[in-house]
N, C-alpha and C positions, 0 to 999 in steps of 0.2 A: 960395678954394683949390680948383683945377678938380679933383674927383675922378676924369673920366675921363681926363684928360692925364695925372696921376701913375699910374693902372692902367696906361695904356699904355708909362709910361717904365718903370715897375717890372717888370711881367710878363715881357717880353723878355728881362728882364737873368736871369731865374730857370732854372735846370737844369731838364731838362723831368721829370726825377722829384721835383721840390720841390712840394707842394701850398702855394698861398698860403690863408691862411685871412685874410679879411678882418675885423679887431677893429671890429664897429661898436657896441659898447657906449656908450650915454649920445647916441648918433647918431638923427637922425629919418629918419624912413620916406622922406622925399625923398632924403636921401644916400645912403639903401642902394639906391634904384632908380635913380639915376643910376650906381652901382656895379655894379648888376645891368644894366643896358642898354650897359655898357661891356665886358661878359661876365663879370662874377665871379658866383661860384654859390655859394662856401663862405664863410658869415659866421661869426663867434665872439663869442659873448654871455658875459657874465660874472654876469649876474643872468637867475634862470630865467624872473622873471614878465615881464620886459620882453622876452627871448625869444619867449615865447609869445605875446605881443601880435603882435609883427614877425611871427613866422608864420604869425598869423590873416590878415594884412594883404598878405603877399607873396606872389610865385607860385610854385606848390608844386613845383616842380623846385630849390628852392634846397635847400642842406645845411646842417643847423645845428650850430653844434659849443658845448656847454659849454665853457669855458675857466678858470670860476674856480672857486675851492672852492666845493664842493655841502654845503646842509644838508641832509640826509637827509628831513627833512618837507615839501622842496620838489619832488623829485624826481618826483612824481606830475604837478606840473605840465607836467613836457617828456618824458614815456615817451613820448608818443603820436607824437612826431614827431623827435626830437633824436639825430643821427647817430652824434656821438663824443662821449664824456665825457673830456676833457682831465686831471683830478686828481682820481682816486680814488687814496685814502690809507687805507682801510680795509675790513676785512670787513662791518662794519657797513652801510658805503655799497653794498659790491657785493650786500651781500643784499637791501637796498633796492631798486636798481636793476634788480633781476632779479626782484624781488616786481611793481614797478609797469611793467615790459616784458610780463611775464607776459599782465596784464591785456588788452593790445594785440596777442597773438601776434606779438611783434617780439624780435629780439637785438639789443641795443645795445651797440656796439662804445665798449671804454674803454681808456684809459691809464692806468699806475700811474705817480703823481708823484713822482719822486726828488728829495731835496733837495740840491742843487749850491751853492746860493747860500751867501754869507757873511752871511747877514741872519737876525735874528731871525725877522721878519715874512713870512718866505715858509715857505711850508707843504710839507709832501713828506716821503715815508718817506726811513730809510737805507737802506743797499743792504741790510744783514742783514734789515731790517724788510720789504723787498720780497720778497726769496727767502722769506719766512717765509709771506706773502702769498698768492704766487704756487703755493707748494707745500702752501698749507693745504685740505686735501680735500673743507670745506665749498664754498670756493671752486670747486674744480674740478669739482662736483660741480652747478655754476647752468649751466641749459640756455637762459636768456636774458640773458647777458651772455655778451662776448668781449673779454679782453683783447690787444690786438693792436699793443702796446707801449707805449713810457715816454714822459713829458714832466720838461722840466726849466725853471725860471728862473734866469736866472744874478744875479750881482750886480749894483745897478743901479751902473754904474762906468764911467769911461773909461780904464781900465785894459785895453788889449788884453792883455796879458800872462794876466792874472788870467781873462778871459772866457776865453780859450783855452783855458787848464786847466781851469776848469769844464765848458768844453763837449766837451772831449776827453776827461775824464773819465766824462762821463756818455755818450760815445759808447764807450768802451772798455767799459764795463758793459753796453751794446744789445747790443756785439759778440759779448761773451762767453755772453749767455744767449738770442739772438735766436732759435736754431734749436731750442734746446729748448724755448720756449715759443711757437715761429711767431709772433715779432714781425715786423711790417713798417713801423711808423710812430715814427720817432723825432722828437718834437715839441719843439724849441728854437729859438729864436730870435725878436725881436721887432725894431719899428721901428729902434732904435737898434744892434742887435747883431745883426740877420740875415744878414749878410754873414758875417761870423765865424763864424756857427753853422752855415753851410750849408759852409764851408769845411771845417768840423771832423764835418762828416757829417749835420747835419740834414736830414730830407727834410719836414719841415714846418715853416711860419714862420707867426708870428702878427703881423699886423701892422697896426696900426691908425692911428695920426699921418701916417705917412707917405701914406698914403690919404688920409684923411679931416679933418686938420688934427687941432688940439690938441681933448683932448675937454670938453664942459661938464659939468663935476659937479654944477652947480646943475639941470640938468635931472632 
């Protein structure tokens, strides 16, 4: 698996307004550095302590995204450096991010995760729950977090029509509310479906195996 070659093939095919998040979870530092030297600067992890260890070791111009489900008791380990948290799904989590960001005099950008997949295992809010969170006066008063967009994970399926349906559903919701809430990021699409996600309006994709190869969950 040639990481540099994979990035050289992938990056030029992306529209200019699409941000590529290289999903490096379970991958060793050597692999991340190969991607770094090929020009990649945005990396996504789903375990906070693994991300913190990599942040310590990697060059400091790397932008770190937390893409997995976040436990409130782990926020403190990433508050010093995380750039974007993709999967905010509760006021409780927002309050904790704000509290920890304040300690470092930072404003942490966040995405609200919307459940678009037809799978019980996927996290996320319904549209009405998301609106309730976005309109919550407590959330609106927080000064160390900023909600900048939405994230969604589609069903793991080969059914292109279903993927189009799920992605386009989230894009419609995003378009309906982006001006009201000053959204500018719509994060949807992974290695298997990012092309469809981009066609449906995604401007941030989370790609792992297409860059690094299959993950090694034994690590």
